[in-house]
C-alpha atoms as a printed R data frame, in Angstrom:
    type eleno elety resid chain resno       x       y       z
1   ATOM     1    CA   MET     A     1  27.579  22.204 -36.032
2   ATOM     2    CA   ARG     A     2  24.124  21.749 -37.529
3   ATOM     3    CA   THR     A     3  24.175  18.038 -36.523
4   ATOM     4    CA   ILE     A     4  25.048  18.910 -32.918
5   ATOM     5    CA   LYS     A     5  22.174  21.433 -32.637
6   ATOM     6    CA   LEU     A     6  19.738  18.889 -34.097
7   ATOM     7    CA   GLY     A     7  21.013  16.249 -31.676
8   ATOM     8    CA   ILE     A     8  20.546  18.587 -28.712
9   ATOM     9    CA   ARG     A     9  16.977  19.374 -29.826
10  ATOM    10    CA   VAL     A    10  16.154  15.670 -30.157
11  ATOM    11    CA   VAL     A    11  17.598  14.852 -26.735
12  ATOM    12    CA   THR     A    12  15.724  17.793 -25.168
13  ATOM    13    CA   ALA     A    13  12.448  16.736 -26.799
14  ATOM    14    CA   LEU     A    14  12.905  13.156 -25.611
15  ATOM    15    CA   ALA     A    15  13.649  14.306 -22.063
16  ATOM    16    CA   VAL     A    16  10.526  16.497 -21.968
17  ATOM    17    CA   ALA     A    17   8.409  13.629 -23.335
18  ATOM    18    CA   ALA     A    18   9.813  11.206 -20.759
19  ATOM    19    CA   LEU     A    19   9.092  13.616 -17.882
20  ATOM    20    CA   ALA     A    20   5.542  14.211 -19.109
21  ATOM    21    CA   ALA     A    21   4.905  10.471 -19.473
22  ATOM    22    CA   GLY     A    22   6.215   9.843 -15.966
23  ATOM    23    CA   ALA     A    23   3.988  12.539 -14.508
24  ATOM    24    CA   LEU     A    24   0.918  11.122 -16.248
25  ATOM    25    CA   ALA     A    25   1.718   7.553 -15.203
26  ATOM    26    CA   SER     A    26   2.173   8.497 -11.555
27  ATOM    27    CA   GLN     A    27  -1.261  10.146 -11.409
28  ATOM    28    CA   GLY     A    28  -3.057   6.858 -11.995
29  ATOM    29    CA   ALA     A    29  -0.586   4.510 -10.326
30  ATOM    30    CA   PRO     A    30  -1.939   2.529  -7.378
31  ATOM    31    CA   ALA     A    31  -0.324   2.867  -4.005
32  ATOM    32    CA   THR     A    32   2.245   0.156  -3.449
33  ATOM    33    CA   ASP     A    33   2.446   0.094   0.315
34  ATOM    34    CA   ALA     A    34   0.802   1.170   3.555
35  ATOM    35    CA   GLU     A    35   1.874   0.920   7.187
36  ATOM    36    CA   VAL     A    36  -0.036  -0.080  10.316
37  ATOM    37    CA   GLN     A    37   1.642   0.179  13.713
38  ATOM    38    CA   ILE     A    38   0.816  -2.145  16.595
39  ATOM    39    CA   ASP     A    39   1.183  -0.309  19.896
40  ATOM    40    CA   GLN     A    40  -0.600  -0.037  23.253
41  ATOM    41    CA   TYR     A    41  -2.686  -3.118  22.346
42  ATOM    42    CA   ALA     A    42  -4.135  -1.404  19.261
43  ATOM    43    CA   PHE     A    43  -3.704  -1.293  15.480
44  ATOM    44    CA   LEU     A    44  -2.882   2.277  14.422
45  ATOM    45    CA   PRO     A    45  -4.639   3.360  12.337
46  ATOM    46    CA   PRO     A    46  -7.425   0.848  12.961
47  ATOM    47    CA   ARG     A    47  -8.963   1.415   9.512
48  ATOM    48    CA   ILE     A    48  -7.187   2.088   6.249
49  ATOM    49    CA   ALA     A    49  -8.302   2.372   2.623
50  ATOM    50    CA   VAL     A    50  -5.947   1.278  -0.154
51  ATOM    51    CA   LYS     A    51  -5.913   0.566  -3.869
52  ATOM    52    CA   PRO     A    52  -5.660  -2.941  -5.354
53  ATOM    53    CA   GLY     A    53  -2.065  -4.180  -5.377
54  ATOM    54    CA   THR     A    54  -1.154  -2.391  -2.154
55  ATOM    55    CA   THR     A    55   1.094  -4.192   0.306
56  ATOM    56    CA   VAL     A    56   0.182  -3.457   3.917
57  ATOM    57    CA   THR     A    57   2.917  -3.933   6.515
58  ATOM    58    CA   TRP     A    58   2.110  -4.241  10.204
59  ATOM    59    CA   THR     A    59   4.952  -3.471  12.644
60  ATOM    60    CA   ASN     A    60   4.774  -4.491  16.293
61  ATOM    61    CA   GLU     A    61   5.998  -1.565  18.378
62  ATOM    62    CA   ASP     A    62   4.436  -2.921  21.568
63  ATOM    63    CA   ASP     A    63   6.220  -4.735  24.386
64  ATOM    64    CA   ALA     A    64   3.877  -7.728  24.071
65  ATOM    65    CA   PRO     A    65   3.707 -10.188  21.162
66  ATOM    66    CA   HIS     A    66   0.783  -9.805  18.736
67  ATOM    67    CA   THR     A    67  -0.543 -11.437  15.567
68  ATOM    68    CA   VAL     A    68  -2.372 -10.150  12.505
69  ATOM    69    CA   ALA     A    69  -5.116 -12.562  11.460
70  ATOM    70    CA   SER     A    70  -7.800 -12.148   8.810
71  ATOM    71    CA   SER     A    71 -11.324 -12.802  10.095
72  ATOM    72    CA   ALA     A    72 -11.949 -14.640   6.796
73  ATOM    73    CA   LYS     A    73  -8.758 -16.712   7.275
74  ATOM    74    CA   LEU     A    74  -7.146 -15.093   4.221
75  ATOM    75    CA   PHE     A    75  -3.875 -14.390   6.077
76  ATOM    76    CA   LYS     A    76  -2.309 -14.891   9.508
77  ATOM    77    CA   SER     A    77   1.060 -13.841  10.845
78  ATOM    78    CA   LYS     A    78   3.201 -15.717  13.315
79  ATOM    79    CA   ALA     A    79   3.453 -14.155  16.763
80  ATOM    80    CA   LEU     A    80   5.241 -10.840  16.195
81  ATOM    81    CA   ASP     A    81   7.716  -9.771  18.855
82  ATOM    82    CA   THR     A    82   8.725  -6.136  19.317
83  ATOM    83    CA   GLY     A    83  10.119  -4.829  16.016
84  ATOM    84    CA   ASP     A    84   8.799  -7.755  13.928
85  ATOM    85    CA   LYS     A    85   6.835  -7.073  10.756
86  ATOM    86    CA   PHE     A    86   4.190  -8.878   8.716
87  ATOM    87    CA   SER     A    87   3.107  -7.924   5.185
88  ATOM    88    CA   PHE     A    88   0.214  -8.904   2.943
89  ATOM    89    CA   THR     A    89  -0.658  -7.682  -0.561
90  ATOM    90    CA   PHE     A    90  -4.334  -6.926  -1.187
91  ATOM    91    CA   THR     A    91  -5.444  -7.431  -4.794
92  ATOM    92    CA   THR     A    92  -9.255  -7.687  -4.720
93  ATOM    93    CA   PRO     A    93 -11.604  -4.807  -3.825
94  ATOM    94    CA   SER     A    94 -13.433  -5.585  -0.568
95  ATOM    95    CA   THR     A    95 -13.285  -4.813   3.142
96  ATOM    96    CA   TYR     A    96 -11.023  -7.132   5.101
97  ATOM    97    CA   ALA     A    97 -11.473  -7.374   8.863
98  ATOM    98    CA   TYR     A    98  -8.521  -8.549  10.951
99  ATOM    99    CA   PHE     A    99  -7.652  -9.028  14.610
100 ATOM   100    CA   CYS     A   100  -4.890 -10.148  16.977
101 ATOM   101    CA   SER     A   101  -5.471 -13.808  17.784
102 ATOM   102    CA   LEU     A   102  -3.667 -13.344  21.128
103 ATOM   103    CA   HIS     A   103  -5.779 -10.310  22.069
104 ATOM   104    CA   PRO     A   104  -9.092 -10.596  20.124
105 ATOM   105    CA   GLN     A   105 -10.305  -7.177  21.295
106 ATOM   106    CA   MET     A   106  -7.665  -5.710  18.962
107 ATOM   107    CA   THR     A   107  -9.344  -5.270  15.569
108 ATOM   108    CA   GLY     A   108  -8.870  -3.379  12.335
109 ATOM   109    CA   THR     A   109 -10.007  -3.225   8.722
110 ATOM   110    CA   VAL     A   110  -8.392  -2.770   5.344
111 ATOM   111    CA   THR     A   111 -10.739  -1.518   2.637
112 ATOM   112    CA   VAL     A   112  -9.475  -2.144  -0.882
113 ATOM   113    CA   GLU     A   113 -11.226   0.374  -3.111
114 ATOM   114    CA   ALA     A   114 -12.220  -0.524  -6.650
115 ATOM   115    CA   ALA     A   115  -9.847   0.897  -9.256
116 ATOM   116    CA   SER     A   116 -11.317   3.782 -11.190
117 ATOM   117    CA   GLY     A   117 -10.421   4.370 -14.798
118 ATOM   118    CA   ALA     A   118  -9.481   7.726 -16.248
119 ATOM   119    CA   GLY     A   119 -12.568   9.764 -17.002
120 ATOM   120    CA   ALA     A   120 -14.816   7.656 -14.784
121 ATOM   121    CA   GLY     A   121 -18.115   9.354 -14.158
122 ATOM   122    CA   SER     A   122 -17.816  11.524 -17.265
């Protein structure tokens, strides 16, 4: 009986430790994805801010084909028909301008913010 009670205490302690570790890890974890819709000849939202390592996915919800092309030629999608998606993972802090090469008036930016360590500014 004593062994069972000790075993239950150990399992309970491990479960509490695992939950606490998961909560702490999720506080500093970078975002892993973001969404941009393409509709009415516009990128929505036109500007987003993300953390390094974030994958941004653009989805064409418009009736016309569109592309997603980096102004710095870092990435370029094929022509996206209605319902098509294009994704790119941003790893380096900077501001990335992009546009639709079929409709150059359509523009947007992705700002990748520098990672901040725990206790930064202290």
